[in-house]
N, CA, C and O of each residue as an XYZ file, in Angstrom:
604
protein
N      34.382     -7.250      4.173
C      33.286     -6.420      4.582
C      31.924     -7.157      4.383
O      31.565     -7.609      3.296
N      31.242     -7.231      5.475
C      29.863     -7.916      5.435
C      28.823     -6.823      5.273
O      28.767     -5.866      6.046
N      27.962     -7.001      4.197
C      26.810     -6.119      4.039
C      25.653     -6.779      4.586
O      25.232     -7.846      4.139
N      25.103     -6.113      5.613
C      23.892     -6.624      6.326
C      22.592     -5.851      5.847
O      22.363     -4.685      6.166
N      21.823     -6.572      5.102
C      20.554     -5.994      4.588
C      19.378     -6.406      5.485
O      19.254     -7.570      5.866
N      18.526     -5.444      5.812
C      17.403     -5.714      6.671
C      16.332     -4.676      6.508
O      16.598     -3.642      5.895
N      15.197     -4.872      6.991
C      14.205     -3.763      6.990
C      14.580     -2.632      7.860
O      15.295     -2.816      8.845
N      14.111     -1.428      7.527
C      14.404     -0.217      8.239
C      13.744     -0.233      9.576
O      12.696     -0.856      9.743
N      14.342      0.451     10.561
C      13.817      0.497     11.954
C      13.540      1.924     12.350
O      14.360      2.816     12.130
N      12.364      2.139     12.945
C      12.056      3.488     13.295
C      12.970      4.187     14.198
O      13.121      5.407     14.124
N      13.616      3.421     15.090
C      14.472      4.080     16.097
C      15.833      4.508     15.456
O      16.688      5.097     16.117
N      15.991      4.190     14.156
C      17.198      4.646     13.513
C      16.922      5.890     12.584
O      17.793      6.285     11.809
N      15.745      6.470     12.675
C      15.390      7.563     11.841
C      16.452      8.656     11.883
O      16.769      9.177     10.814
N      17.024      9.048     12.997
C      18.013     10.080     12.957
C      19.204      9.759     12.167
O      19.806     10.633     11.544
N      19.565      8.519     12.174
C      20.733      8.041     11.344
C      20.363      8.191      9.869
O      21.222      8.550      9.064
N      19.159      7.937      9.505
C      18.736      7.994      8.045
C      18.805      9.477      7.681
O      19.385      9.819      6.651
N      18.237     10.354      8.483
C      18.310     11.789      8.151
C      19.734     12.277      7.974
O      20.010     13.018      7.030
N      20.673     11.877      8.873
C      21.983     12.182      8.878
C      22.641     11.713      7.544
O      23.270     12.517      6.856
N      22.501     10.490      7.206
C      23.026      9.916      5.973
C      22.551     10.587      4.817
O      23.315     10.694      3.857
N      21.314     11.090      4.760
C      20.731     11.761      3.520
C      21.527     12.998      3.181
O      21.580     13.388      2.014
N      22.140     13.619      4.146
C      22.948     14.787      3.876
C      24.458     14.529      3.470
O      25.235     15.446      3.207
N      24.782     13.230      3.448
C      26.209     12.914      3.195
C      26.375     12.229      1.878
O      27.477     11.769      1.578
N      25.315     12.127      1.045
C      25.396     11.422     -0.287
C      26.137     12.337     -1.259
O      26.228     13.549     -1.062
N      26.651     11.729     -2.288
C      27.461     12.427     -3.218
C      26.618     13.307     -4.169
O      27.031     14.417     -4.504
N      25.537     12.857     -4.568
C      24.627     13.715     -5.451
C      23.291     13.819     -4.702
O      22.919     12.921     -3.947
N      22.612     14.878     -4.913
C      21.276     15.141     -4.440
C      21.191     14.993     -2.897
O      20.222     14.445     -2.372
N      22.201     15.481     -2.206
C      22.273     15.478     -0.711
C      21.265     16.402     -0.131
O      21.201     17.537     -0.602
N      20.443     16.043      0.869
C      19.569     16.883      1.519
C      19.980     17.017      3.000
O      20.053     16.004      3.695
N      20.244     18.205      3.487
C      20.636     18.395      4.834
C      19.411     18.206      5.737
O      18.280     18.098      5.262
N      19.654     18.170      6.998
C      18.501     18.004      7.991
C      17.655     19.261      7.917
O      16.436     19.190      8.072
N      18.260     20.383      7.688
C      17.404     21.622      7.604
C      16.553     21.696      6.292
O      15.414     22.162      6.270
N      17.199     21.203      5.220
C      16.385     21.095      3.948
C      15.273     20.099      4.026
O      14.166     20.333      3.541
N      15.572     18.995      4.634
C      14.511     17.956      4.872
C      13.353     18.545      5.681
O      12.177     18.354      5.371
N      13.751     19.283      6.750
C      12.724     19.833      7.615
C      11.900     20.794      6.813
O      10.682     20.842      6.990
N      12.522     21.585      5.915
C      11.692     22.572      5.199
C      10.642     21.977      4.230
O       9.742     22.646      3.723
N      10.844     20.648      4.019
C       9.767     19.955      3.160
C       8.971     19.061      4.123
O       8.194     18.232      3.649
N       9.114     19.179      5.357
C       8.243     18.455      6.307
C       8.801     17.070      6.731
O       8.074     16.303      7.363
N      10.004     16.747      6.419
C      10.621     15.464      6.746
C      11.557     15.723      7.975
O      12.541     16.458      7.885
N      11.206     15.097      9.096
C      12.025     15.275     10.331
C      12.315     13.841     10.889
O      11.788     12.857     10.371
N      13.116     13.748     11.896
C      13.383     12.452     12.491
C      12.132     11.906     12.905
O      11.892     10.717     12.696
N      11.201     12.755     13.546
C       9.952     12.222     14.100
C       9.056     11.805     12.951
O       8.443     10.748     13.101
N       8.890     12.496     11.804
C       7.984     12.029     10.706
C       8.486     10.800     10.146
O       7.728      9.863      9.895
N       9.813     10.754      9.925
C      10.423      9.584      9.239
C      10.245      8.340     10.145
O       9.879      7.268      9.661
N      10.499      8.489     11.422
C      10.324      7.354     12.366
C       8.923      6.951     12.511
O       8.663      5.751     12.604
N       7.991      7.837     12.540
C       6.554      7.461     12.674
C       6.123      6.780     11.345
O       5.356      5.818     11.395
N       6.563      7.219     10.225
C       6.224      6.620      8.956
C       6.655      5.166      8.909
O       5.910      4.299      8.452
N       7.897      4.901      9.397
C       8.421      3.600      9.522
C       7.518      2.765     10.419
O       7.052      1.693     10.033
N       7.281      3.277     11.625
C       6.545      2.505     12.647
C       5.141      2.163     12.156
O       4.649      1.054     12.367
N       4.482      3.163     11.475
C       3.159      2.921     10.990
C       3.031      2.023      9.783
O       1.922      1.599      9.459
N       4.161      1.704      9.081
C       4.186      1.044      7.857
C       3.889      1.844      6.582
O       3.827      1.308      5.476
N       3.708      3.155      6.794
C       3.376      3.907      5.617
C       4.668      4.293      4.904
O       4.570      4.825      3.798
N       5.837      4.079      5.424
C       7.127      4.259      4.776
C       8.036      3.004      4.784
O       9.045      2.946      5.488
N       7.639      2.018      3.980
C       8.494      0.824      3.948
C       9.806      1.111      3.441
O       9.952      1.875      2.486
N      10.853      0.501      4.065
C      12.133      0.709      3.605
C      13.105     -0.373      4.076
O      12.866     -1.098      5.042
N      14.208     -0.439      3.342
C      15.273     -1.429      3.675
C      16.569     -0.739      3.743
O      16.752      0.251      3.035
N      17.479     -1.174      4.529
C      18.759     -0.622      4.732
C      19.824     -1.618      4.601
O      19.591     -2.821      4.721
N      21.082     -1.109      4.337
C      22.266     -1.943      4.424
C      23.161     -1.333      5.471
O      23.400     -0.127      5.539
N      23.654     -2.285      6.307
C      24.597     -1.768      7.398
C      25.939     -2.529      7.267
O      26.025     -3.649      6.762
N      26.921     -1.862      7.740
C      28.270     -2.383      7.782
C      28.821     -2.176      9.221
O      28.986     -1.033      9.648
N      29.084     -3.183      9.911
C      29.520     -3.171     11.334
C      28.556     -2.317     12.202
O      28.946     -1.513     13.049
N      27.238     -2.577     11.902
C      26.207     -1.841     12.731
C      25.878     -0.422     12.287
O      24.989      0.220     12.847
N      26.592      0.061     11.289
C      26.327      1.534     10.848
C      25.629      1.439      9.490
O      26.088      0.745      8.583
N      24.510      2.154      9.376
C      23.781      2.211      8.070
C      24.576      2.963      7.061
O      25.021      4.087      7.297
N      24.751      2.330      5.929
C      25.487      2.907      4.805
C      24.745      3.207      3.523
O      25.238      3.805      2.567
N      23.478      2.720      3.597
C      22.594      2.899      2.499
C      21.185      2.498      2.772
O      20.932      1.690      3.665
N      20.224      3.058      2.003
C      18.793      2.694      2.266
C      17.951      3.067      1.112
O      18.338      3.831      0.228
N      16.751      2.489      1.144
C      15.680      2.898      0.153
C      14.409      2.865      0.923
O      14.171      1.966      1.730
N      13.557      3.886      0.665
C      12.165      3.983      1.178
C      11.165      4.329      0.137
O      11.429      5.058     -0.820
N      10.003      3.781      0.355
C       8.902      3.983     -0.550
C       7.645      4.518      0.183
O       7.630      4.574      1.412
N       6.660      4.886     -0.521
C       5.382      5.394     -0.034
C       4.387      4.241     -0.162
O       4.076      3.867     -1.292
N       3.878      3.664      0.894
C       2.988      2.553      0.907
C       1.677      2.991      0.102
O       1.116      2.196     -0.652
N       1.272      4.142      0.275
C      -0.072      4.530     -0.305
C      -0.001      4.862     -1.778
O      -0.950      4.605     -2.520
N       1.148      5.448     -2.227
C       1.133      5.901     -3.594
C       1.905      5.075     -4.568
O       1.731      5.160     -5.784
N       2.792      4.244     -3.980
C       3.740      3.422     -4.843
C       4.920      4.108     -5.280
O       5.593      3.615     -6.186
N       5.280      5.305     -4.681
C       6.509      6.103     -4.978
C       7.650      5.552     -4.268
O       7.582      5.242     -3.079
N       8.715      5.423     -4.985
C       9.996      5.216     -4.299
C      10.544      6.614     -3.975
O      10.931      7.357     -4.876
N      10.573      6.963     -2.680
C      10.932      8.290     -2.326
C      12.386      8.673     -2.225
O      12.797      9.801     -2.495
N      13.161      7.649     -1.812
C      14.619      7.881     -1.777
C      15.377      6.662     -1.850
O      14.971      5.644     -1.288
N      16.484      6.695     -2.525
C      17.596      5.744     -2.433
C      18.870      6.517     -2.102
O      19.210      7.479     -2.791
N      19.549      6.113     -1.086
C      20.773      6.899     -0.654
C      21.841      5.933     -0.212
O      21.589      4.989      0.537
N      23.052      6.193     -0.696
C      24.248      5.417     -0.282
C      25.460      6.329      0.002
O      25.762      7.248     -0.759
N      26.114      6.048      1.084
C      27.220      6.850      1.406
C      28.287      6.713      0.376
O      28.448      5.627     -0.181
N      29.038      7.764      0.081
C      30.054      7.725     -1.069
C      31.094      6.620     -1.006
O      31.470      6.029     -2.018
N      31.545      6.360      0.205
C      32.550      5.302      0.354
C      32.056      3.856      0.051
O      32.839      2.913     -0.063
N      30.719      3.745     -0.070
C      30.101      2.446     -0.291
C      29.418      2.330     -1.664
O      28.730      1.348     -1.943
N      29.618      3.342     -2.510
C      29.064      3.287     -3.821
C      29.770      2.212     -4.649
O      30.942      1.924     -4.408
N      29.090      1.629     -5.599
C      29.719      0.707     -6.530
C      29.742     -0.738     -5.973
O      30.416     -1.601     -6.535
N      29.035     -0.993     -4.913
C      29.038     -2.314     -4.277
C      27.716     -3.007     -4.462
O      27.513     -4.114     -3.965
N      26.766     -2.331     -5.212
C      25.447     -2.927     -5.464
C      24.457     -2.669     -4.347
O      23.359     -3.224     -4.360
N      24.821     -1.834     -3.373
C      23.969     -1.516     -2.243
C      22.653     -0.808     -2.678
O      21.554     -1.169     -2.256
N      22.818      0.141     -3.481
C      21.639      0.951     -3.985
C      20.645     -0.044     -4.741
O      19.431     -0.042     -4.539
N      21.257     -0.844     -5.582
C      20.345     -1.757     -6.352
C      19.668     -2.769     -5.416
O      18.504     -3.119     -5.608
N      20.400     -3.227     -4.418
C      19.799     -4.208     -3.496
C      18.658     -3.643     -2.577
O      17.625     -4.276     -2.359
N      18.901     -2.509     -2.101
C      17.901     -1.901     -1.200
C      16.664     -1.520     -1.996
O      15.525     -1.640     -1.546
N      16.955     -1.054     -3.204
C      15.774     -0.732     -4.107
C      15.056     -1.952     -4.521
O      13.832     -1.902     -4.635
N      15.693     -3.032     -4.753
C      15.035     -4.332     -5.108
C      14.202     -4.768     -3.922
O      13.048     -5.146     -4.124
N      14.692     -4.744     -2.734
C      13.993     -5.173     -1.612
C      12.748     -4.270     -1.246
O      11.725     -4.768     -0.777
N      12.877     -3.000     -1.469
C      11.746     -2.083     -1.210
C      10.748     -2.308     -2.302
O       9.560     -2.408     -1.995
N      11.119     -2.393     -3.517
C      10.154     -2.644     -4.654
C       9.420     -3.945     -4.359
O       8.200     -4.001     -4.514
N      10.142     -5.014     -3.931
C       9.392     -6.323     -3.580
C       8.421     -6.077     -2.544
O       7.283     -6.533     -2.659
N       8.797     -5.341     -1.460
C       7.812     -5.162     -0.397
C       6.574     -4.292     -0.916
O       5.423     -4.597     -0.601
N       6.840     -3.303     -1.646
C       5.712     -2.572     -2.171
C       4.856     -3.385     -3.203
O       3.656     -3.142     -3.331
N       5.460     -4.310     -3.902
C       4.611     -5.260     -4.726
C       3.800     -6.120     -3.858
O       2.649     -6.435     -4.159
N       4.385     -6.504     -2.785
C       3.590     -7.323     -1.712
C       2.488     -6.596     -1.073
O       1.543     -7.180     -0.543
N       2.617     -5.237     -1.128
C       1.500     -4.391     -0.651
C       0.372     -4.162     -1.680
O      -0.631     -3.506     -1.401
N       0.586     -4.741     -2.896
C      -0.384     -4.602     -3.951
C      -0.050     -3.701     -5.143
O      -0.797     -3.639     -6.120
N       1.083     -3.008     -5.042
C       1.446     -2.068     -6.131
C       2.068     -2.914     -7.348
O       2.903     -3.804     -7.192
N       1.567     -2.528     -8.516
C       2.049     -3.162     -9.757
C       2.886     -2.080    -10.596
O       3.777     -2.396    -11.384
N       2.510     -0.844    -10.343
C       3.228      0.285    -11.016
C       3.859      1.094     -9.887
O       3.186      1.553     -8.965
N       5.244      1.257    -10.001
C       5.895      2.069     -9.005
C       6.600      3.279     -9.826
O       6.926      3.199    -11.011
N       6.766      4.321     -9.061
C       7.338      5.476     -9.759
C       8.317      6.242     -8.874
O       8.300      6.071     -7.655
N       9.095      7.010     -9.410
C      10.100      7.786     -8.687
C      10.489      9.073     -9.495
O      10.201      9.158    -10.689
N      11.092      9.987     -8.883
C      11.588     11.209     -9.570
C      13.145     11.233     -9.503
O      13.690     10.975     -8.430
N      13.827     11.511    -10.525
C      15.237     11.631    -10.535
C      15.713     12.749    -11.515
O      14.934     13.380    -12.229
N      16.959     12.921    -11.487
C      17.529     13.952    -12.299
C      17.317     13.623    -13.830
O      17.523     12.492    -14.272
N      16.908     14.644    -14.584
C      16.719     14.500    -16.008
C      18.066     14.577    -16.845
O      18.058     14.476    -18.072
N      19.195     14.757    -16.118
C      20.431     15.021    -16.764
C      21.306     13.705    -16.890
O      21.660     13.091    -15.884
N      21.627     13.317    -18.128
C      22.389     12.034    -18.347
C      23.754     12.002    -17.535
O      24.281     10.923    -17.262
N      24.285     13.161    -17.175
C      25.548     13.146    -16.494
C      25.357     12.745    -14.971
O      26.341     12.447    -14.294
N      24.152     12.742    -14.475
C      23.853     12.439    -13.079
C      23.881     10.852    -12.948
O      23.473     10.101    -13.834
N      24.355     10.484    -11.867
C      24.507      8.976    -11.624
C      23.084      8.303    -11.605
O      22.908      7.194    -12.109
N      22.129      8.982    -11.035
C      20.793      8.444    -10.923
C      20.185      8.140    -12.306
O      19.481      7.148    -12.496
N      20.481      9.017    -13.239
C      19.857      8.932    -14.570
C      20.068      7.528    -15.238
O      19.134      6.898    -15.734
N      21.304      7.108    -15.214
C      21.622      5.721    -15.744
C      21.285      4.633    -14.848
O      20.915      3.564    -15.333
N      21.374      4.792    -13.545
C      21.205      3.808    -12.523
C      19.746      3.228    -12.727
O      19.616      2.028    -12.970
N      18.763      3.974    -12.642
C      17.384      3.543    -12.711
C      17.099      2.934    -14.107
O      16.487      1.871    -14.202
N      17.526      3.582    -15.141
C      17.281      3.036    -16.495
C      17.837      1.626    -16.719
O      17.208      0.740    -17.297
N      19.090      1.490    -16.204
C      19.683      0.136    -16.343
C      18.903     -0.931    -15.594
O      18.964     -2.114    -15.932
N      18.178     -0.508    -14.585
C      17.333     -1.479    -13.825
C      15.917     -1.615    -14.424
O      15.084     -2.305    -13.837
N      15.633     -1.006    -15.527
C      14.354     -1.128    -16.232
C      13.376     -0.080    -16.009
O      12.256     -0.204    -16.504
N      13.686      0.965    -15.298
C      12.691      2.150    -15.080
C      12.632      2.951    -16.432
O      13.635      3.122    -17.126
N      11.527      3.375    -16.721
C      11.333      4.141    -17.923
C      10.682      5.531    -17.718
O       9.879      5.715    -16.803
N      11.015      6.433    -18.521
C      10.457      7.796    -18.372
C       8.983      7.802    -18.688
O       8.515      7.128    -19.605
N       8.193      8.655    -17.830
C       6.857      8.727    -18.201
C       6.673      9.998    -19.081
O       5.550     10.317    -19.472
N       7.789     10.725    -19.392
C       7.665     11.902    -20.182
C       7.139     13.128    -19.363
O       6.813     14.167    -19.937
N       7.068     12.982    -18.041
C       6.526     14.060    -17.191
C       7.676     14.384    -16.180
O       8.627     13.629    -15.983
N       7.481     15.614    -15.548
C       8.411     16.068    -14.515
C       7.653     16.566    -13.306
O       6.520     17.037    -13.400
N       8.307     16.447    -12.179
C       7.629     16.841    -10.915
C       7.775     18.322    -10.686
O       8.414     18.971    -11.514
N       7.276     18.881     -9.703
C       7.354     20.369     -9.364
C       8.790     20.805     -9.216
O       9.073     21.987     -9.415
N       9.722     19.921     -8.877
C      11.197     20.297     -8.717
C      11.940     20.252    -10.052
O      13.110     20.631    -10.111
N      11.319     19.818    -11.070
C      12.004     19.565    -12.372
C      12.657     18.339    -12.564
O      13.409     18.149    -13.521
N      12.383     17.395    -11.607
C      12.944     16.004    -11.749
C      12.015     15.217    -12.736
O      10.808     15.450    -12.804
N      12.618     14.315    -13.459
C      11.933     13.442    -14.392
C      11.212     12.336    -13.615
O      11.778     11.803    -12.660
N      10.056     11.999    -13.971
C       9.291     10.885    -13.317
C       9.538      9.661    -14.135
O       9.346      9.666    -15.351
N       9.964      8.605    -13.480
C      10.168      7.317    -14.064
C       9.229      6.284    -13.450
O       8.768      6.463    -12.323
N       8.961      5.284    -14.126
C       8.023      4.273    -13.669
C       8.566      2.857    -14.001
O       9.417      2.690    -14.874
N       8.076      1.916    -13.320
C       8.297      0.541    -13.649
C       7.054     -0.291    -13.343
O       6.381     -0.038    -12.343
N       6.745     -1.247    -14.157
C       5.618     -2.154    -14.020
C       6.181     -3.518    -13.513
O       7.140     -4.044    -14.077
N       5.627     -4.017    -12.549
C       6.168     -5.306    -11.892
C       5.132     -6.291    -11.966
O       4.027     -6.102    -11.456
N       5.468     -7.416    -12.630
C       4.615     -8.608    -12.767
C       4.817     -9.478    -11.540
O       5.910     -9.570    -10.982
N       3.742    -10.100    -11.147
C       3.782    -10.979     -9.981
C       3.714    -12.457    -10.354
O       3.737    -13.318     -9.475
Protein backbone atom coordinates (compact mmCIF):
# COMPACT_ATOMS: atom_id res chain seq x y z
CA UNK A 1 0.00 0.00 0.00
CA UNK A 2 1.38 3.39 -1.02
CA UNK A 3 0.59 6.34 1.24
CA UNK A 4 0.43 9.53 -0.81
CA UNK A 5 0.91 12.66 1.32
CA UNK A 6 0.10 16.05 -0.16
CA UNK A 7 -1.46 19.43 0.59
CA UNK A 8 -5.26 19.50 0.86
CA UNK A 9 -7.31 20.55 -2.17
CA UNK A 10 -10.41 22.73 -1.97
CA UNK A 11 -12.26 20.62 -4.53
CA UNK A 12 -12.05 17.63 -2.16
CA UNK A 13 -13.89 19.37 0.70
CA UNK A 14 -16.91 17.06 0.38
CA UNK A 15 -14.61 14.06 0.85
CA UNK A 16 -13.11 15.66 3.98
CA UNK A 17 -16.56 16.31 5.45
CA UNK A 18 -17.58 12.72 4.74
CA UNK A 19 -14.41 11.26 6.27
CA UNK A 20 -14.92 13.32 9.46
CA UNK A 21 -18.07 11.36 10.19
CA UNK A 22 -16.35 7.98 9.79
CA UNK A 23 -13.60 8.25 12.40
CA UNK A 24 -13.49 5.87 15.34
CA UNK A 25 -13.51 8.52 18.07
CA UNK A 26 -14.93 12.02 17.99
CA UNK A 27 -16.76 11.53 14.70
CA UNK A 28 -18.72 14.55 13.46
CA UNK A 29 -21.51 13.94 10.96
CA UNK A 30 -22.18 16.39 8.15
CA UNK A 31 -25.22 17.62 10.09
CA UNK A 32 -23.22 18.18 13.27
CA UNK A 33 -20.50 20.00 11.34
CA UNK A 34 -23.14 22.19 9.71
CA UNK A 35 -24.54 23.06 13.15
CA UNK A 36 -21.17 24.61 14.07
CA UNK A 37 -20.83 26.43 10.76
CA UNK A 38 -18.64 23.92 8.92
CA UNK A 39 -19.93 22.99 5.47
CA UNK A 40 -18.40 21.71 2.26
CA UNK A 41 -18.48 25.32 1.05
CA UNK A 42 -16.80 26.86 4.10
CA UNK A 43 -14.18 24.11 4.26
CA UNK A 44 -13.42 24.43 0.55
CA UNK A 45 -13.22 28.22 0.64
CA UNK A 46 -10.95 28.08 3.70
CA UNK A 47 -8.54 25.82 1.83
CA UNK A 48 -8.71 27.97 -1.32
CA UNK A 49 -8.05 31.20 0.60
CA UNK A 50 -5.19 29.69 2.59
CA UNK A 51 -6.92 30.32 5.93
CA UNK A 52 -7.27 26.57 6.51
CA UNK A 53 -3.91 24.98 5.72
CA UNK A 54 -4.04 21.23 5.65
CA UNK A 55 -2.41 18.03 4.51
CA UNK A 56 -3.93 14.73 3.51
CA UNK A 57 -2.93 11.13 3.03
CA UNK A 58 -4.51 9.26 0.13
CA UNK A 59 -4.40 5.59 -0.82
CA UNK A 60 -5.27 4.74 -4.43
CA UNK A 61 -6.67 8.26 -4.84
CA UNK A 62 -8.98 8.08 -1.81
CA UNK A 63 -8.29 10.35 1.16
CA UNK A 64 -7.84 8.22 4.30
CA UNK A 65 -6.60 10.87 6.73
CA UNK A 66 -5.95 14.57 7.13
CA UNK A 67 -4.99 17.44 9.39
CA UNK A 68 -6.07 21.08 9.16
CA UNK A 69 -5.03 24.18 11.06
CA UNK A 70 -6.18 27.76 11.40
CA UNK A 71 -3.72 30.13 9.72
CA UNK A 72 -4.74 33.10 11.85
CA UNK A 73 -4.81 31.57 15.33
CA UNK A 74 -2.30 28.72 15.20
CA UNK A 75 -4.92 26.18 16.22
CA UNK A 76 -4.76 22.63 14.88
CA UNK A 77 -8.48 22.21 14.28
CA UNK A 78 -8.71 18.55 13.26
CA UNK A 79 -6.72 15.38 12.74
CA UNK A 80 -8.81 12.53 11.33
CA UNK A 81 -7.91 9.05 10.05
CA UNK A 82 -10.26 6.33 8.83
CA UNK A 83 -10.34 3.35 11.24
CA UNK A 84 -8.94 0.89 8.67
CA UNK A 85 -5.83 3.07 8.34
CA UNK A 86 -5.08 3.71 12.01
CA UNK A 87 -1.71 2.61 13.35
CA UNK A 88 0.20 3.38 10.15
CA UNK A 89 1.59 6.75 11.27
CA UNK A 90 -0.81 8.72 9.06
CA UNK A 91 -2.11 10.96 11.84
CA UNK A 92 1.40 11.72 13.01
CA UNK A 93 2.59 12.55 9.49
CA UNK A 94 -0.31 14.80 8.45
CA UNK A 95 -0.01 16.59 11.80
CA UNK A 96 3.74 17.06 11.29
CA UNK A 97 3.22 18.48 7.81
CA UNK A 98 0.48 20.85 8.94
CA UNK A 99 2.52 22.01 11.95
CA UNK A 100 5.48 22.67 9.65
CA UNK A 101 3.29 24.71 7.32
CA UNK A 102 1.91 26.75 10.20
CA UNK A 103 5.43 27.36 11.52
CA UNK A 104 6.27 28.58 8.02
CA UNK A 105 3.39 31.03 8.39
CA UNK A 106 5.05 32.46 11.50
CA UNK A 107 3.48 30.50 14.36
CA UNK A 108 5.80 29.38 17.15
CA UNK A 109 3.05 28.28 19.56
CA UNK A 110 0.37 25.97 18.26
CA UNK A 111 -2.60 24.67 20.20
CA UNK A 112 -5.45 22.19 19.91
CA UNK A 113 -8.30 20.77 21.93
CA UNK A 114 -8.68 17.08 22.68
CA UNK A 115 -10.33 14.70 25.07
CA UNK A 116 -9.23 15.11 28.69
CA UNK A 117 -9.76 11.38 29.30
CA UNK A 118 -6.69 9.08 29.34
CA UNK A 119 -8.68 6.21 27.76
CA UNK A 120 -9.18 8.31 24.62
CA UNK A 121 -6.71 7.64 21.80
CA UNK A 122 -6.09 11.35 21.26
CA UNK A 123 -5.03 11.84 24.88
CA UNK A 124 -1.84 9.80 24.52
CA UNK A 125 -1.31 10.52 20.82
CA UNK A 126 -0.63 14.23 21.22
CA UNK A 127 1.31 13.89 24.47
CA UNK A 128 3.67 11.33 22.92
CA UNK A 129 4.39 13.90 20.22
CA UNK A 130 5.35 16.59 22.74
CA UNK A 131 2.07 18.48 23.18
CA UNK A 132 1.52 19.68 26.76
CA UNK A 133 -1.57 20.63 28.70
CA UNK A 134 -2.23 24.33 29.23
CA UNK A 135 -4.39 23.45 32.23
CA UNK A 136 -7.38 25.00 30.47
CA UNK A 137 -10.47 23.62 28.77
CA UNK A 138 -12.53 24.89 25.85
CA UNK A 139 -16.28 25.51 25.85
CA UNK A 140 -16.91 21.83 24.92
CA UNK A 141 -14.94 20.53 27.92
CA UNK A 142 -11.96 19.47 25.82
CA UNK A 143 -8.49 20.03 27.20
CA UNK A 144 -6.33 22.62 25.45
CA UNK A 145 -2.83 21.40 24.61
CA UNK A 146 0.03 23.43 23.17
CA UNK A 147 3.41 22.95 21.63
CA UNK A 148 6.19 25.47 21.06
CA UNK A 149 8.18 25.00 17.89
CA UNK A 150 11.73 26.23 17.43
CA UNK A 151 12.86 27.26 13.97
